[in-house]
C-alpha positions in Angstrom: -0.2 -5.7 14.5 -0.4 -8.8 16.2 -0.6 -12.4 17.5 -1.0 -15.7 15.9 -2.0 -18.4 18.4 -4.3 -21.1 17.1 -7.3 -19.4 18.8 -6.5 -16.1 17.1 -6.1 -17.7 13.7 -9.4 -19.5 14.1 -11.1 -16.2 15.0 -9.7 -14.5 12.0 -10.9 -17.3 9.7 -14.3 -17.3 11.3 -15.0 -13.6 11.2 -13.3 -12.8 7.9 -11.4 -9.9 9.5 -7.8 -9.4 8.4 -5.4 -8.1 10.9 -2.9 -5.4 10.0 -0.2 -7.3 11.7 -1.2 -10.6 10.2 -0.8 -9.3 6.7 -2.0 -10.7 3.4 1.3 -12.4 3.4 0.1 -14.8 6.1 -3.5 -14.9 4.7 -2.1 -16.1 1.3 -3.3 -13.2 -0.9 -1.0 -12.4 -3.8 -1.0 -9.6 -6.3 -0.2 -10.8 -9.8 0.9 -8.5 -12.6 0.4 -10.1 -15.9 2.4 -9.2 -19.0 -0.5 -7.3 -20.5 -0.7 -5.1 -17.4 -3.7 -6.8 -16.0 -3.7 -7.1 -12.2 -5.1 -10.1 -10.4 -5.4 -11.0 -6.7 -5.4 -14.6 -5.7 -4.7 -16.9 -2.8 -3.4 -19.6 -5.2 0.3 -19.7 -5.8 1.5 -19.4 -9.4 4.8 -19.0 -11.3 3.1 -17.8 -14.5 3.4 -14.1 -13.7 5.3 -11.8 -11.3 3.8 -11.7 -7.9 4.0 -9.4 -4.9 1.9 -9.0 -1.8 -1.1 -6.7 -2.0 -0.4 -3.4 -0.2 -2.5 -1.9 2.5 -3.0 1.2 0.5 -5.1 -0.8 -2.0 -8.8 -1.7 -1.9 -9.3 -5.4 -2.8 -12.7 -7.0 -3.4 -13.2 -10.5 -2.1 -16.0 -12.6 -3.5 -16.9 -16.1 -4.7 -17.4 -16.9 -8.3 -20.4 -18.9 -9.5 -18.4 -22.1 -9.2 -17.6 -21.3 -5.6 -14.0 -20.2 -6.1 -12.8 -17.5 -3.7 -11.5 -14.6 -5.9 -9.8 -11.3 -5.2 -9.7 -8.3 -7.5 -9.0 -4.6 -7.5 -12.2 -4.2 -9.7 -15.6 -4.1 -8.1 -17.5 -7.3 -9.0 -20.5 -7.2 -11.3 -23.9 -6.3 -10.0 -25.5 -9.1 -8.1 -22.3 -10.6 -6.8 -21.8 -10.4 -3.0 -18.4 -9.2 -2.0 -16.4 -7.9 1.0 -14.0 -4.9 0.8 -10.6 -5.6 2.2 -8.6 -2.4 2.6 -5.2 -2.4 4.2 -3.5 0.7 5.7 -1.2 1.8 8.6 0.5 5.1 9.4 4.1 4.1 8.6 3.4 1.4 6.0 3.0 3.3 2.7 6.3 3.0 0.8 5.8 6.3 -0.9 5.1 8.2 2.3 6.4 11.8 2.2 7.0 11.9 6.0 10.6 12.7 7.0 11.0 10.0 9.6 14.4 11.4 10.8 12.8 14.7 11.6 9.1 14.3 12.1 7.8 15.4 15.5 8.1 12.8 18.3 5.4 12.1 20.9 7.6 12.5 23.9 5.2 12.6 26.9 1.9 11.0 25.8 0.8 8.0 27.9 4.2 7.8 29.7 2.8 6.0 32.7 1.0 3.3 30.7 4.0 2.8 28.4 6.5 2.6 31.3 4.3 0.2 33.2 3.8 -2.3 30.4 7.3 -2.0 29.2 8.5 -3.1 32.6 5.9 -5.8 32.9 6.9 -7.4 29.6 10.6 -6.4 29.6 10.4 -4.4 26.4 12.3 -1.2 25.7 9.8 1.7 26.2 11.4 3.5 23.3 10.5 0.6 21.0 6.9 0.7 22.4 6.7 4.4 21.5 8.2 3.8 18.1 5.6 1.1 17.3 2.7 3.3 18.6 4.0 6.1 16.5 4.2 3.9 13.4 0.8 2.2 14.0 -1.5 5.2 14.9 0.6 8.3 15.3 -0.5 8.3 18.9 -4.2 8.6 18.1 -6.0 6.6 20.8 -9.3 6.8 18.7 -7.7 5.4 15.5 -9.8 2.8 13.8 -8.6 1.2 10.6 -11.0 0.4 7.7 -11.0 -3.2 8.9 -11.6 -2.4 12.5 -8.1 -2.4 14.1 -8.4 -0.2 17.2 -6.5 2.2 19.2 -2.9 3.2 19.7 -1.4 -0.2 18.9 -4.1 -1.1 16.4 -5.5 -4.3 17.9 -8.1 -6.2 16.0 -11.0 -7.4 18.1 -10.1 -11.2 17.8 -6.5 -10.3 18.7 -7.6 -8.2 21.6 -9.6 -11.1 22.9 -6.8 -13.5 22.5 -4.5 -11.2 24.5 -7.1 -10.8 27.3 -8.0 -7.2 26.3 -11.7 -6.5 26.9 -11.8 -2.9 25.6 -9.2 -2.2 22.9 -10.2 1.5 22.9 -9.1 1.9 26.5 -5.6 3.3 26.4 -4.2 1.2 29.2 -5.6 -2.1 27.9 -4.6 -1.3 24.3 -1.0 -0.7 25.3 -1.0 -3.8 27.5 -2.1 -5.9 24.6 0.2 -4.4 22.1 3.3 -4.6 24.3 2.4 -8.2 25.3 2.3 -9.2 21.6 5.5 -7.3 20.9 7.2 -9.2 23.7 6.1 -12.5 22.1 7.6 -11.4 18.9 10.9 -10.4 20.6 11.0 -13.7 22.3 10.3 -15.6 19.2 13.1 -13.8 17.2 15.7 -13.8 20.0 15.4 -10.1 20.8 16.0 -8.9 17.2 13.9 -5.7 17.1 13.9 -5.6 13.3 12.5 -9.1 13.0 10.1 -8.6 15.8 8.7 -5.4 14.3 8.5 -7.0 10.9 6.5 -9.8 12.5 4.3 -7.2 14.1 3.5 -5.9 10.6 3.6 -9.0 8.4 3.1 -11.8 10.9 5.7 -14.1 12.4 5.0 -16.8 9.8 6.1 -14.5 7.0 9.3 -13.7 8.8 10.0 -17.3 9.5 9.2 -18.3 5.9 11.7 -15.8 4.5 14.3 -16.2 7.2 14.3 -12.5 7.8 12.4 -9.3 6.9 10.0 -10.4 4.2 10.6 -8.8 0.7 7.3 -6.8 0.9 7.6 -3.1 0.2 5.2 -2.3 3.0 6.9 -4.4 5.6 10.4 -3.2 4.7 9.2 0.4 4.8 7.5 -0.1 8.2 10.4 -1.9 9.7 12.9 0.7 8.6 10.7 3.5 9.9 10.2 1.9 13.2 14.0 1.4 13.5 14.5 5.2 12.8 11.8 6.1 15.4 13.2 3.6 17.9 16.6 5.2 17.7 15.2 8.7 18.1 13.1 7.8 21.0 16.0 6.0 22.7 17.8 9.3 22.8 15.1 10.6 25.1 15.6 7.8 27.7 
């Protein structure tokens, strides 16, 4: 989910945390499928093999090789090599989701006061706020991702701090921060809700780079599902 000011980017680089909204597309990680079927993850561009962004449903191991090169793999490194696990996920991101987004149950009354308040504050359609919360956490205020994204709108701690949120598990503060960032994305992309929600998922840099919704299966699925939910929630207002 979320923001990319210079302060936030510095925080991400310092802590090693990867933000669900600032996807591996903005962090530079690529999944390479070689002709022999071997899968490699790298942050170095190459034209030697087909590439596509790593998906949030995969577990990726990040580690440094003996020569100091930062490496990414879907295979656990050998014993003795220090590594970090990078696992990406979000409720509406999995391309193969079996959820019927046109008919799945809507959350029609939860956190109405908080959503209405922040939607008015930042001039954002409250139906869009509901759609994003639904897509991010399925309205679970205690949701915590494997990398630490927190609450209804899945704010990472550095993101929350950058947005002025001191407790991302507090419903009011979480919605404040998420709607604030969403309003930034809407402003950046001239009110285009699809581009704004794509940026919420993949980062504004990726949207800018591709001149539209990035060609990432996860982001395309997420954006389409948010659009469906947005339309359904709008019918309630």
